[in-house]
Jmol script that loads the backbone (N, CA, C; Angstrom):
load data "model"
ATOM      1  N   MET A   1     132.501 100.688 -27.789  1.00  0.00           N
ATOM      2  CA  MET A   1     133.514 100.425 -29.471  1.00  0.00           C
ATOM      3  C   MET A   1     134.681 100.042 -29.412  1.00  0.00           C
ATOM      4  N   MET A   2     135.287 101.098 -28.466  1.00  0.00           N
ATOM      5  CA  MET A   2     136.779 100.562 -28.302  1.00  0.00           C
ATOM      6  C   MET A   2     137.388  99.434 -28.123  1.00  0.00           C
ATOM      7  N   GLU A   3     136.317  98.921 -27.151  1.00  0.00           N
ATOM      8  CA  GLU A   3     136.203  97.346 -27.089  1.00  0.00           C
ATOM      9  C   GLU A   3     136.438  96.796 -27.983  1.00  0.00           C
ATOM     10  N   ALA A   4     135.133  96.913 -28.713  1.00  0.00           N
ATOM     11  CA  ALA A   4     134.879  95.882 -30.427  1.00  0.00           C
ATOM     12  C   ALA A   4     136.461  96.072 -30.832  1.00  0.00           C
ATOM     13  N   ILE A   5     136.985  96.952 -31.211  1.00  0.00           N
ATOM     14  CA  ILE A   5     137.988  97.309 -31.682  1.00  0.00           C
ATOM     15  C   ILE A   5     139.518  96.654 -31.675  1.00  0.00           C
ATOM     16  N   ALA A   6     139.532  96.532 -30.128  1.00  0.00           N
ATOM     17  CA  ALA A   6     140.704  95.929 -29.268  1.00  0.00           C
ATOM     18  C   ALA A   6     140.279  94.740 -29.583  1.00  0.00           C
ATOM     19  N   GLY A   7     139.141  94.326 -29.367  1.00  0.00           N
ATOM     20  CA  GLY A   7     138.797  92.703 -29.483  1.00  0.00           C
ATOM     21  C   GLY A   7     139.111  91.949 -30.743  1.00  0.00           C
ATOM     22  N   ALA A   8     138.880  92.834 -31.567  1.00  0.00           N
ATOM     23  CA  ALA A   8     139.283  92.656 -33.161  1.00  0.00           C
ATOM     24  C   ALA A   8     140.952  92.281 -33.424  1.00  0.00           C
ATOM     25  N   ALA A   9     141.245  93.347 -32.734  1.00  0.00           N
ATOM     26  CA  ALA A   9     142.435  93.265 -33.145  1.00  0.00           C
ATOM     27  C   ALA A   9     143.122  92.225 -32.530  1.00  0.00           C
ATOM     28  N   MET A  10     142.988  91.877 -31.230  1.00  0.00           N
ATOM     29  CA  MET A  10     143.413  90.544 -30.840  1.00  0.00           C
ATOM     30  C   MET A  10     143.115  89.481 -31.111  1.00  0.00           C
ATOM     31  N   ASP A  11     142.227  89.315 -31.597  1.00  0.00           N
ATOM     32  CA  ASP A  11     141.169  88.106 -32.393  1.00  0.00           C
ATOM     33  C   ASP A  11     142.381  87.819 -33.971  1.00  0.00           C
ATOM     34  N   MET A  12     142.724  89.194 -34.380  1.00  0.00           N
ATOM     35  CA  MET A  12     143.290  89.138 -35.716  1.00  0.00           C
ATOM     36  C   MET A  12     144.493  88.693 -35.704  1.00  0.00           C
ATOM     37  N   LYS A  13     145.489  89.258 -34.144  1.00  0.00           N
ATOM     38  CA  LYS A  13     146.676  88.853 -33.815  1.00  0.00           C
ATOM     39  C   LYS A  13     147.035  87.569 -33.460  1.00  0.00           C
ATOM     40  N   SER A  14     145.803  86.785 -32.641  1.00  0.00           N
ATOM     41  CA  SER A  14     145.753  85.611 -32.403  1.00  0.00           C
ATOM     42  C   SER A  14     145.701  84.141 -34.242  1.00  0.00           C
ATOM     43  N   ALA A  15     144.729  85.012 -34.931  1.00  0.00           N
ATOM     44  CA  ALA A  15     144.759  84.035 -35.799  1.00  0.00           C
ATOM     45  C   ALA A  15     146.293  84.248 -36.710  1.00  0.00           C
ATOM     46  N   GLN A  16     146.809  85.303 -36.663  1.00  0.00           N
ATOM     47  CA  GLN A  16     148.181  85.459 -37.463  1.00  0.00           C
ATOM     48  C   GLN A  16     149.052  84.632 -36.850  1.00  0.00           C
ATOM     49  N   LEU A  17     149.118  84.837 -35.835  1.00  0.00           N
ATOM     50  CA  LEU A  17     150.022  83.623 -34.505  1.00  0.00           C
ATOM     51  C   LEU A  17     149.797  82.491 -34.930  1.00  0.00           C
ATOM     52  N   ALA A  18     148.248  81.920 -35.005  1.00  0.00           N
ATOM     53  CA  ALA A  18     148.324  80.513 -35.583  1.00  0.00           C
ATOM     54  C   ALA A  18     148.606  80.276 -36.943  1.00  0.00           C
ATOM     55  N   ALA A  19     148.108  80.851 -37.608  1.00  0.00           N
ATOM     56  CA  ALA A  19     148.868  80.926 -38.867  1.00  0.00           C
ATOM     57  C   ALA A  19     150.408  80.570 -39.287  1.00  0.00           C
ATOM     58  N   GLU A  20     150.990  81.391 -38.173  1.00  0.00           N
ATOM     59  CA  GLU A  20     152.450  81.531 -38.730  1.00  0.00           C
ATOM     60  C   GLU A  20     153.171  80.312 -37.828  1.00  0.00           C
ATOM     61  N   TYR A  21     152.317  80.080 -36.728  1.00  0.00           N
ATOM     62  CA  TYR A  21     152.692  78.676 -36.326  1.00  0.00           C
ATOM     63  C   TYR A  21     152.359  77.518 -37.035  1.00  0.00           C
ATOM     64  N   SER A  22     151.662  77.765 -37.640  1.00  0.00           N
ATOM     65  CA  SER A  22     151.105  76.094 -38.707  1.00  0.00           C
ATOM     66  C   SER A  22     152.358  75.920 -39.815  1.00  0.00           C
ATOM     67  N   ILE A  23     152.735  77.609 -40.260  1.00  0.00           N
ATOM     68  CA  ILE A  23     153.151  77.184 -41.279  1.00  0.00           C
ATOM     69  C   ILE A  23     154.604  76.461 -40.773  1.00  0.00           C
ATOM     70  N   ALA A  24     155.296  77.327 -39.719  1.00  0.00           N
ATOM     71  CA  ALA A  24     156.612  76.355 -38.830  1.00  0.00           C
ATOM     72  C   ALA A  24     156.161  75.100 -39.024  1.00  0.00           C
ATOM     73  N   VAL A  25     155.560  74.697 -38.412  1.00  0.00           N
ATOM     74  CA  VAL A  25     155.115  73.246 -38.325  1.00  0.00           C
ATOM     75  C   VAL A  25     155.189  72.362 -39.736  1.00  0.00           C
ATOM     76  N   THR A  26     154.346  73.041 -40.562  1.00  0.00           N
ATOM     77  CA  THR A  26     154.410  72.602 -42.175  1.00  0.00           C
ATOM     78  C   THR A  26     156.173  72.773 -42.720  1.00  0.00           C
ATOM     79  N   LYS A  27     156.432  73.356 -42.579  1.00  0.00           N
ATOM     80  CA  LYS A  27     157.824  73.855 -42.948  1.00  0.00           C
ATOM     81  C   LYS A  27     158.784  72.378 -42.310  1.00  0.00           C
ATOM     82  N   LYS A  28     158.851  72.644 -41.164  1.00  0.00           N
ATOM     83  CA  LYS A  28     159.672  71.634 -40.110  1.00  0.00           C
ATOM     84  C   LYS A  28     159.249  70.148 -40.633  1.00  0.00           C
ATOM     85  N   VAL A  29     158.019  69.728 -40.762  1.00  0.00           N
ATOM     86  CA  VAL A  29     157.565  68.332 -40.928  1.00  0.00           C
ATOM     87  C   VAL A  29     158.037  68.727 -42.889  1.00  0.00           C
ATOM     88  N   MET A  30     157.804  69.041 -43.408  1.00  0.00           N
ATOM     89  CA  MET A  30     158.542  69.253 -44.995  1.00  0.00           C
ATOM     90  C   MET A  30     159.978  68.824 -44.846  1.00  0.00           C
ATOM     91  N   ASP A  31     160.390  69.412 -44.190  1.00  0.00           N
ATOM     92  CA  ASP A  31     161.987  69.595 -44.194  1.00  0.00           C
ATOM     93  C   ASP A  31     162.760  67.830 -43.722  1.00  0.00           C
ATOM     94  N   THR A  32     161.541  67.575 -42.225  1.00  0.00           N
ATOM     95  CA  THR A  32     162.152  66.111 -42.120  1.00  0.00           C
ATOM     96  C   THR A  32     161.419  65.756 -43.155  1.00  0.00           C
ATOM     97  N   GLN A  33     160.841  65.135 -43.624  1.00  0.00           N
ATOM     98  CA  GLN A  33     160.264  64.182 -44.981  1.00  0.00           C
ATOM     99  C   GLN A  33     160.956  64.492 -46.031  1.00  0.00           C
ATOM    100  N   GLU A  34     162.078  65.525 -46.334  1.00  0.00           N
ATOM    101  CA  GLU A  34     162.903  65.438 -47.380  1.00  0.00           C
ATOM    102  C   GLU A  34     163.944  64.843 -46.777  1.00  0.00           C
ATOM    103  N   LEU A  35     164.821  65.048 -45.494  1.00  0.00           N
ATOM    104  CA  LEU A  35     166.127  64.101 -45.390  1.00  0.00           C
ATOM    105  C   LEU A  35     165.753  62.735 -45.052  1.00  0.00           C
ATOM    106  N   ALA A  36     164.115  62.322 -44.708  1.00  0.00           N
ATOM    107  CA  ALA A  36     164.057  61.152 -44.840  1.00  0.00           C
ATOM    108  C   ALA A  36     163.841  60.132 -46.171  1.00  0.00           C
ATOM    109  N   ALA A  37     163.673  61.116 -46.684  1.00  0.00           N
ATOM    110  CA  ALA A  37     163.650  60.588 -48.027  1.00  0.00           C
ATOM    111  C   ALA A  37     164.940  60.696 -49.075  1.00  0.00           C
ATOM    112  N   GLN A  38     165.948  61.235 -48.544  1.00  0.00           N
ATOM    113  CA  GLN A  38     167.170  61.453 -49.227  1.00  0.00           C
ATOM    114  C   GLN A  38     167.935  59.830 -48.539  1.00  0.00           C
ATOM    115  N   GLU A  39     167.305  60.018 -47.327  1.00  0.00           N
ATOM    116  CA  GLU A  39     168.006  58.575 -46.775  1.00  0.00           C
ATOM    117  C   GLU A  39     167.800  57.007 -47.409  1.00  0.00           C
ATOM    118  N   LEU A  40     166.660  57.048 -47.383  1.00  0.00           N
ATOM    119  CA  LEU A  40     165.969  55.972 -48.045  1.00  0.00           C
ATOM    120  C   LEU A  40     166.260  56.147 -49.635  1.00  0.00           C
ATOM    121  N   LEU A  41     167.172  57.061 -50.582  1.00  0.00           N
ATOM    122  CA  LEU A  41     167.277  57.031 -51.603  1.00  0.00           C
ATOM    123  C   LEU A  41     168.780  56.106 -51.200  1.00  0.00           C
ATOM    124  N   ASN A  42     169.663  56.897 -50.408  1.00  0.00           N
ATOM    125  CA  ASN A  42     170.876  56.414 -50.304  1.00  0.00           C
ATOM    126  C   ASN A  42     171.149  55.339 -49.775  1.00  0.00           C
ATOM    127  N   MET A  43     169.500  54.617 -49.243  1.00  0.00           N
ATOM    128  CA  MET A  43     170.031  53.205 -49.087  1.00  0.00           C
ATOM    129  C   MET A  43     169.883  52.136 -50.114  1.00  0.00           C
ATOM    130  N   LEU A  44     169.145  52.400 -50.917  1.00  0.00           N
ATOM    131  CA  LEU A  44     168.900  51.809 -52.085  1.00  0.00           C
ATOM    132  C   LEU A  44     170.193  51.138 -52.890  1.00  0.00           C
ATOM    133  N   PRO A  45     170.010  50.116 -53.243  1.00  0.00           N
ATOM    134  CA  PRO A  45     171.413  49.196 -54.049  1.00  0.00           C
ATOM    135  C   PRO A  45     172.024  49.826 -55.175  1.00  0.00           C
ATOM    136  N   ALA A  46     172.496  50.365 -55.984  1.00  0.00           N
ATOM    137  CA  ALA A  46     173.238  50.636 -56.859  1.00  0.00           C
ATOM    138  C   ALA A  46     172.493  50.030 -58.127  1.00  0.00           C
ATOM    139  N   THR A  47     171.925  50.491 -59.064  1.00  0.00           N
ATOM    140  CA  THR A  47     171.459  49.920 -60.322  1.00  0.00           C
ATOM    141  C   THR A  47     172.238  49.122 -61.090  1.00  0.00           C
ATOM    142  N   PRO A  48     171.335  48.427 -61.359  1.00  0.00           N
ATOM    143  CA  PRO A  48     172.744  46.922 -62.356  1.00  0.00           C
ATOM    144  C   PRO A  48     173.242  48.150 -63.988  1.00  0.00           C
ATOM    145  N   PRO A  49     174.147  47.671 -64.198  1.00  0.00           N
ATOM    146  CA  PRO A  49     174.494  48.408 -65.806  1.00  0.00           C
ATOM    147  C   PRO A  49     173.329  47.897 -66.617  1.00  0.00           C
ATOM    148  N   VAL A  50     173.273  48.878 -67.405  1.00  0.00           N
ATOM    149  CA  VAL A  50     172.496  48.643 -68.496  1.00  0.00           C
ATOM    150  C   VAL A  50     173.230  47.577 -69.794  1.00  0.00           C
ATOM    151  N   VAL A  51     172.448  46.481 -69.988  1.00  0.00           N
ATOM    152  CA  VAL A  51     173.042  45.302 -70.827  1.00  0.00           C
ATOM    153  C   VAL A  51     172.515  46.002 -72.391  1.00  0.00           C
ATOM    154  N   GLN A  52     173.459  45.963 -73.030  1.00  0.00           N
ATOM    155  CA  GLN A  52     173.619  46.710 -74.391  1.00  0.00           C
ATOM    156  C   GLN A  52     173.251  45.730 -75.391  1.00  0.00           C
ATOM    157  N   LYS A  53     172.502  45.760 -76.495  1.00  0.00           N
ATOM    158  CA  LYS A  53     171.622  44.764 -77.344  1.00  0.00           C
ATOM    159  C   LYS A  53     172.721  44.452 -77.976  1.00  0.00           C
ATOM    160  N   GLY A  54     172.326  42.684 -78.262  1.00  0.00           N
ATOM    161  CA  GLY A  54     173.109  42.125 -78.682  1.00  0.00           C
ATOM    162  C   GLY A  54     174.282  41.522 -77.910  1.00  0.00           C
ATOM    163  N   GLN A  55     174.122  41.776 -76.324  1.00  0.00           N
ATOM    164  CA  GLN A  55     175.070  41.245 -75.006  1.00  0.00           C
ATOM    165  C   GLN A  55     174.560  39.667 -74.482  1.00  0.00           C
ATOM    166  N   LEU A  56     175.138  38.725 -74.217  1.00  0.00           N
ATOM    167  CA  LEU A  56     174.454  37.637 -73.797  1.00  0.00           C
ATOM    168  C   LEU A  56     175.173  37.771 -72.168  1.00  0.00           C
ATOM    169  N   ILE A  57     174.152  37.460 -71.326  1.00  0.00           N
ATOM    170  CA  ILE A  57     174.136  37.237 -70.104  1.00  0.00           C
ATOM    171  C   ILE A  57     173.768  35.692 -69.370  1.00  0.00           C
ATOM    172  N   ASP A  58     175.066  35.283 -68.705  1.00  0.00           N
ATOM    173  CA  ASP A  58     175.681  33.688 -68.681  1.00  0.00           C
ATOM    174  C   ASP A  58     174.503  33.235 -67.137  1.00  0.00           C
ATOM    175  N   THR A  59     173.640  32.732 -67.886  1.00  0.00           N
ATOM    176  CA  THR A  59     172.364  32.236 -66.530  1.00  0.00           C
ATOM    177  C   THR A  59     172.594  30.969 -65.914  1.00  0.00           C
ATOM    178  N   TYR A  60     173.924  30.267 -66.280  1.00  0.00           N
ATOM    179  CA  TYR A  60     174.209  28.601 -66.073  1.00  0.00           C
ATOM    180  C   TYR A  60     175.623  28.741 -65.517  1.00  0.00           C
ATOM    181  N   ALA A  61     175.332  29.383 -63.924  1.00  0.00           N
ATOM    182  CA  ALA A  61     176.785  29.598 -63.288  1.00  0.00           C
ATOM    183  C   ALA A  61     176.970  28.348 -62.290  1.00  0.00           C
TER     184      ALA A  61
END
end "model"
wireframe off; spacefill off
backbone 0.3
color backbone group
């Protein structure tokens, strides 16, 4: 009976460690993805100014 309890405790600790590892890896991936998204946003060109109603754009250059 003691062996079963010890085995269950070891299995529970192993499952807990696996879950903690998985969460840590997931957090690292999310941080990396966030940084990549920020860098991509920084690479985008600036948005063109908004043309107000009634303004003409000279397309004959």
